[in-house]
One Martini backbone bead per residue (centre of mass of N, CA, C, O) as a GRO file, in nm:
protein
  261
    1MET     BB    1  -1.276  -0.487  -0.842
    2PRO     BB    2  -1.365  -0.613  -0.566
    3LEU     BB    3  -1.402  -0.590  -0.241
    4ILE     BB    4  -1.191  -0.656   0.041
    5ARG     BB    5  -1.072  -0.768   0.317
    6LEU     BB    6  -0.798  -0.696   0.487
    7ASP     BB    7  -0.739  -0.974   0.627
    8LYS     BB    8  -0.750  -1.134   0.358
    9PHE     BB    9  -0.530  -0.990   0.204
   10ILE     BB   10  -0.294  -1.048   0.407
   11SER     BB   11  -0.325  -1.357   0.443
   12GLU     BB   12  -0.275  -1.431   0.130
   13ARG     BB   13   0.040  -1.272   0.146
   14THR     BB   14   0.109  -1.422   0.418
   15GLU     BB   15   0.159  -1.572   0.754
   16PHE     BB   16  -0.079  -1.448   0.861
   17SER     BB   17  -0.335  -1.455   1.058
   18ARG     BB   18  -0.629  -1.315   1.140
   19SER     BB   19  -0.563  -1.283   1.445
   20GLU     BB   20  -0.292  -1.141   1.395
   21ILE     BB   21  -0.409  -0.901   1.237
   22LYS     BB   22  -0.591  -0.788   1.460
   23ASN     BB   23  -0.350  -0.731   1.648
   24LEU     BB   24  -0.196  -0.535   1.465
   25VAL     BB   25  -0.427  -0.330   1.448
   26GLY     BB   26  -0.448  -0.280   1.758
   27ARG     BB   27  -0.121  -0.175   1.738
   28LYS     BB   28  -0.086   0.014   1.489
   29ARG     BB   29   0.069  -0.163   1.225
   30VAL     BB   30  -0.158  -0.069   1.012
   31THR     BB   31  -0.178   0.054   0.670
   32VAL     BB   32  -0.393   0.264   0.453
   33ASP     BB   33  -0.299   0.508   0.269
   34GLY     BB   34  -0.138   0.621   0.545
   35GLN     BB   35  -0.354   0.494   0.739
   36VAL     BB   36  -0.458   0.397   1.024
   37VAL     BB   37  -0.601   0.108   1.134
   38LYS     BB   38  -0.907  -0.011   1.325
   39ASN     BB   39  -1.011  -0.241   1.115
   40SER     BB   40  -0.980  -0.567   0.972
   41ASP     BB   41  -1.272  -0.537   0.797
   42LEU     BB   42  -1.182  -0.363   0.590
   43LYS     BB   43  -1.251  -0.235   0.284
   44ILE     BB   44  -1.071  -0.306  -0.025
   45ASN     BB   45  -0.870  -0.245  -0.294
   46PRO     BB   46  -0.633  -0.459  -0.422
   47ASP     BB   47  -0.514  -0.277  -0.667
   48THR     BB   48  -0.476   0.020  -0.492
   49ALA     BB   49  -0.393  -0.040  -0.222
   50LYS     BB   50  -0.178   0.073   0.053
   51VAL     BB   51  -0.017  -0.184   0.229
   52PHE     BB   52   0.097  -0.195   0.576
   53VAL     BB   53   0.343  -0.369   0.786
   54ASP     BB   54   0.486  -0.139   0.896
   55ASP     BB   55   0.745  -0.133   0.647
   56ASN     BB   56   0.572  -0.356   0.489
   57GLU     BB   57   0.467  -0.422   0.190
   58ILE     BB   58   0.153  -0.534   0.050
   59ARG     BB   59   0.110  -0.676  -0.225
   60SER     BB   60  -0.134  -0.723  -0.480
   61GLU     BB   61  -0.037  -0.979  -0.551
   62ARG     BB   62  -0.150  -1.303  -0.503
   63PHE     BB   63   0.128  -1.413  -0.596
   64ARG     BB   64   0.440  -1.594  -0.541
   65TYR     BB   65   0.791  -1.574  -0.673
   66ILE     BB   66   1.075  -1.789  -0.609
   67LEU     BB   67   1.428  -1.785  -0.658
   68LEU     BB   68   1.643  -2.051  -0.578
   69ASN     BB   69   1.977  -2.126  -0.464
   70LYS     BB   70   2.045  -2.434  -0.392
   71PRO     BB   71   2.184  -2.601  -0.147
   72ALA     BB   72   2.332  -2.823   0.016
   73GLY     BB   73   2.129  -3.005   0.273
   74TYR     BB   74   1.842  -2.958   0.139
   75VAL     BB   75   1.507  -3.004   0.139
   76CYS     BB   76   1.202  -3.042  -0.061
   77SER     BB   77   1.019  -2.891   0.191
   78THR     BB   78   0.767  -2.802   0.461
   79SER     BB   79   0.891  -2.994   0.673
   80ASP     BB   80   1.045  -3.032   0.987
   81ASN     BB   81   1.078  -3.358   0.975
   82ASP     BB   82   1.309  -3.346   0.729
   83GLY     BB   83   1.470  -3.119   0.819
   84ALA     BB   84   1.632  -2.929   0.633
   85ASN     BB   85   1.469  -2.666   0.451
   86VAL     BB   86   1.412  -2.439   0.202
   87MET     BB   87   1.223  -2.242   0.360
   88GLU     BB   88   1.447  -2.126   0.555
   89LEU     BB   89   1.571  -1.945   0.299
   90ILE     BB   90   1.327  -1.767   0.328
   91PRO     BB   91   1.225  -1.475   0.389
   92GLU     BB   92   0.968  -1.364   0.571
   93ASN     BB   93   0.872  -1.126   0.369
   94LEU     BB   94   0.834  -1.368   0.129
   95ARG     BB   95   0.623  -1.524   0.274
   96THR     BB   96   0.369  -1.780   0.270
   97LYS     BB   97   0.146  -2.016   0.390
   98ASN     BB   98   0.138  -2.163   0.072
   99MET     BB   99   0.426  -2.231   0.037
  100PHE     BB  100   0.625  -2.410  -0.222
  101PRO     BB  101   0.792  -2.646  -0.394
  102ALA     BB  102   0.833  -2.658  -0.754
  103GLY     BB  103   0.968  -2.922  -0.717
  104ARG     BB  104   1.293  -3.104  -0.733
  105LEU     BB  105   1.579  -3.159  -0.525
  106ASP     BB  106   1.815  -3.299  -0.399
  107LYS     BB  107   1.993  -3.272  -0.120
  108ASP     BB  108   2.277  -3.268  -0.292
  109SER     BB  109   2.165  -3.055  -0.475
  110LEU     BB  110   2.166  -2.777  -0.704
  111GLY     BB  111   1.991  -2.474  -0.752
  112ALA     BB  112   1.712  -2.426  -0.930
  113LEU     BB  113   1.418  -2.305  -0.745
  114LEU     BB  114   1.079  -2.300  -0.707
  115ILE     BB  115   0.880  -2.073  -0.514
  116THR     BB  116   0.526  -2.108  -0.422
  117ASP     BB  117   0.149  -2.036  -0.424
  118ASP     BB  118   0.094  -2.151  -0.719
  119GLY     BB  119  -0.072  -2.427  -0.812
  120ASP     BB  120  -0.131  -2.392  -1.111
  121LEU     BB  121   0.152  -2.343  -1.209
  122ALA     BB  122   0.278  -2.602  -1.102
  123HIS     BB  123   0.106  -2.789  -1.270
  124ARG     BB  124   0.201  -2.695  -1.542
  125MET     BB  125   0.509  -2.742  -1.496
  126LEU     BB  126   0.474  -3.069  -1.399
  127SER     BB  127   0.343  -3.163  -1.639
  128PRO     BB  128   0.400  -3.418  -1.871
  129LYS     BB  129   0.287  -3.250  -2.114
  130ARG     BB  130   0.494  -3.006  -2.121
  131HIS     BB  131   0.808  -3.035  -2.121
  132VAL     BB  132   1.002  -2.888  -1.933
  133SER     BB  133   1.286  -2.746  -1.934
  134LYS     BB  134   1.618  -2.875  -1.813
  135ILE     BB  135   1.929  -2.742  -1.690
  136TYR     BB  136   2.248  -2.888  -1.642
  137ILE     BB  137   2.543  -2.920  -1.434
  138VAL     BB  138   2.812  -3.159  -1.425
  139LYS     BB  139   3.004  -3.370  -1.221
  140LEU     BB  140   3.232  -3.614  -1.303
  141ASP     BB  141   3.423  -3.897  -1.244
  142ARG     BB  142   3.445  -3.914  -1.559
  143PRO     BB  143   3.500  -3.853  -1.862
  144PHE     BB  144   3.360  -3.724  -2.120
  145LYS     BB  145   3.177  -3.862  -2.399
  146ILE     BB  146   3.076  -3.832  -2.722
  147GLU     BB  147   2.867  -4.080  -2.731
  148TYR     BB  148   2.644  -3.948  -2.545
  149ILE     BB  149   2.489  -3.781  -2.738
  150ASN     BB  150   2.333  -4.012  -2.897
  151LEU     BB  151   2.222  -4.166  -2.657
  152PHE     BB  152   2.045  -3.929  -2.547
  153LYS     BB  153   1.892  -3.858  -2.813
  154ASN     BB  154   1.765  -4.169  -2.845
  155GLY     BB  155   1.680  -4.268  -2.572
  156LEU     BB  156   1.757  -4.370  -2.275
  157LYS     BB  157   1.826  -4.662  -2.099
  158LEU     BB  158   1.770  -4.777  -1.803
  159ALA     BB  159   1.823  -5.013  -1.561
  160SER     BB  160   1.496  -5.043  -1.508
  161GLY     BB  161   1.388  -4.992  -1.838
  162GLU     BB  162   1.354  -4.711  -1.876
  163VAL     BB  163   1.268  -4.454  -2.103
  164CYS     BB  164   1.394  -4.168  -2.228
  165LEU     BB  165   1.379  -3.881  -2.341
  166PRO     BB  166   1.517  -3.685  -2.537
  167ALA     BB  167   1.852  -3.558  -2.504
  168GLU     BB  168   2.090  -3.312  -2.412
  169VAL     BB  169   2.455  -3.327  -2.461
  170ARG     BB  170   2.762  -3.174  -2.326
  171GLY     BB  171   3.064  -3.061  -2.298
  172SER     BB  172   3.328  -2.896  -2.145
  173GLU     BB  173   3.606  -2.674  -2.181
  174LEU     BB  174   3.697  -2.666  -1.865
  175SER     BB  175   3.627  -2.983  -1.846
  176GLU     BB  176   3.613  -3.336  -1.881
  177LYS     BB  177   3.405  -3.351  -1.618
  178LEU     BB  178   3.211  -3.164  -1.766
  179ALA     BB  179   2.843  -3.115  -1.808
  180PHE     BB  180   2.561  -3.073  -2.017
  181ILE     BB  181   2.200  -3.095  -1.957
  182GLN     BB  182   1.885  -3.165  -2.133
  183ILE     BB  183   1.554  -3.194  -2.011
  184PHE     BB  184   1.178  -3.309  -2.028
  185GLU     BB  185   1.171  -3.437  -1.741
  186GLY     BB  186   1.107  -3.621  -1.390
  187LYS     BB  187   1.265  -3.845  -1.294
  188TYR     BB  188   1.408  -4.026  -1.071
  189HIS     BB  189   1.721  -3.941  -1.065
  190GLN     BB  190   1.782  -3.901  -1.371
  191VAL     BB  191   2.071  -3.788  -1.430
  192LYS     BB  192   2.221  -4.008  -1.265
  193ARG     BB  193   2.101  -4.252  -1.424
  194MET     BB  194   2.203  -4.177  -1.704
  195PHE     BB  195   2.510  -4.183  -1.641
  196SER     BB  196   2.506  -4.474  -1.531
  197ALA     BB  197   2.416  -4.609  -1.809
  198VAL     BB  198   2.718  -4.500  -1.934
  199GLY     BB  199   2.946  -4.544  -1.691
  200ASN     BB  200   2.885  -4.312  -1.488
  201HIS     BB  201   2.928  -4.039  -1.239
  202VAL     BB  202   2.767  -3.821  -1.023
  203GLU     BB  203   2.895  -3.578  -0.803
  204VAL     BB  204   2.765  -3.309  -0.928
  205LEU     BB  205   2.455  -3.116  -0.916
  206MET     BB  206   2.320  -2.841  -1.134
  207ARG     BB  207   2.062  -2.621  -1.173
  208ILE     BB  208   2.026  -2.349  -1.432
  209SER     BB  209   1.731  -2.430  -1.563
  210LEU     BB  210   1.387  -2.317  -1.619
  211GLY     BB  211   1.363  -2.317  -1.898
  212ASN     BB  212   1.407  -1.961  -1.946
  213LEU     BB  213   1.491  -1.969  -1.637
  214ILE     BB  214   1.780  -1.820  -1.528
  215LEU     BB  215   2.032  -1.849  -1.321
  216PRO     BB  216   2.201  -1.631  -1.157
  217GLU     BB  217   2.537  -1.590  -1.088
  218LYS     BB  218   2.498  -1.378  -0.841
  219LEU     BB  219   2.347  -1.611  -0.702
  220ALA     BB  220   2.390  -1.750  -0.423
  221PHE     BB  221   2.401  -1.986  -0.214
  222GLY     BB  222   2.088  -1.944  -0.035
  223GLU     BB  223   1.971  -1.751  -0.240
  224CYS     BB  224   1.709  -1.510  -0.329
  225MET     BB  225   1.436  -1.418  -0.564
  226GLU     BB  226   1.202  -1.213  -0.690
  227LEU     BB  227   0.950  -1.252  -0.929
  228LEU     BB  228   0.811  -1.150  -1.190
  229HIS     BB  229   0.529  -1.228  -1.365
  230LYS     BB  230   0.659  -1.201  -1.653
  231ASP     BB  231   0.898  -1.411  -1.589
  232VAL     BB  232   0.747  -1.682  -1.539
  233GLU     BB  233   0.685  -1.757  -1.847
  234ASN     BB  234   0.980  -1.875  -1.901
  235LEU     BB  235   0.916  -2.170  -1.816
  236PHE     BB  236   0.768  -2.216  -2.118
  237LEU     BB  237   1.052  -2.186  -2.240
  238THR     BB  238   1.306  -2.285  -2.485
  239PRO     BB  239   1.619  -2.316  -2.498
  240ASP     BB  240   1.906  -2.308  -2.674
  241PHE     BB  241   2.143  -2.524  -2.604
  242ASP     BB  242   2.393  -2.438  -2.760
  243ASP     BB  243   2.379  -2.137  -2.683
  244PHE     BB  244   2.389  -2.172  -2.389
  245CYS     BB  245   2.667  -2.308  -2.362
  246ARG     BB  246   2.830  -2.098  -2.523
  247ASN     BB  247   2.739  -1.847  -2.317
  248PHE     BB  248   2.850  -1.977  -2.077
  249THR     BB  249   2.997  -1.922  -1.789
  250GLY     BB  250   3.242  -2.018  -1.522
  251ASN     BB  251   3.133  -1.993  -1.231
  252PHE     BB  252   2.973  -2.259  -1.188
  253SER     BB  253   3.195  -2.447  -1.280
  254ALA     BB  254   3.397  -2.383  -1.057
  255LYS     BB  255   3.210  -2.482  -0.824
  256LEU     BB  256   3.208  -2.776  -0.916
  257ILE     BB  257   3.509  -2.837  -0.911
  258ASN     BB  258   3.470  -2.749  -0.585
  259ASN     BB  259   3.216  -2.914  -0.490
  260GLY     BB  260   2.998  -2.671  -0.457
  261SER     BB  261   3.149  -2.421  -0.280
   0.00000   0.00000   0.00000
């Protein structure tokens, strides 16, 4: 791996600009391999150097991947002009200047959202050709009907005339108004429109899986966790829907019964 400038290394992995990094170096707040740095243009090996700003280590990995359990009331945006946005929920020490939500959830929707600065991975994940699986649990206005299963599996036609790819759906034993659904595309408001097409209404929607990257039940609304690079590839694996539903415990379901609180 060729050597790179220290300010470039830090800038690519944090929200600091190069001028801010120069200032931090001048204030003796940056160390490399335990030694205080005097010049921000110092050349380092990005794979082996131990770089700290104050007590925060700047990790060598070029990209960062954050799994957020999105609460209601936040938009999937990086702009302050859109109101409260999901980036506000990411701790400063985990942010980079190029970080963005990879995919969207509606403002009132909950659950798994990937935040990253890896544009190539986001493109792979969101490409229509990939058909990345997404599993949701929904609270319905009216009881789930068994006939939904074949309607969704056969490619449901929406009110707009659009036809959805085959999807899996099943009810929950915890409540007649709870259901799981697995889709492989990302049409606008798709899950809500699918249930509307069969005469029902989604009151609360929560995404619990992106591919085989499953939202941990211990992760509270508004909390996030950094993913290891090896775990990110789970995005491109498809869980067995029946096994997933069968083994799913009731914590998230209880939150939906209580209107997502």
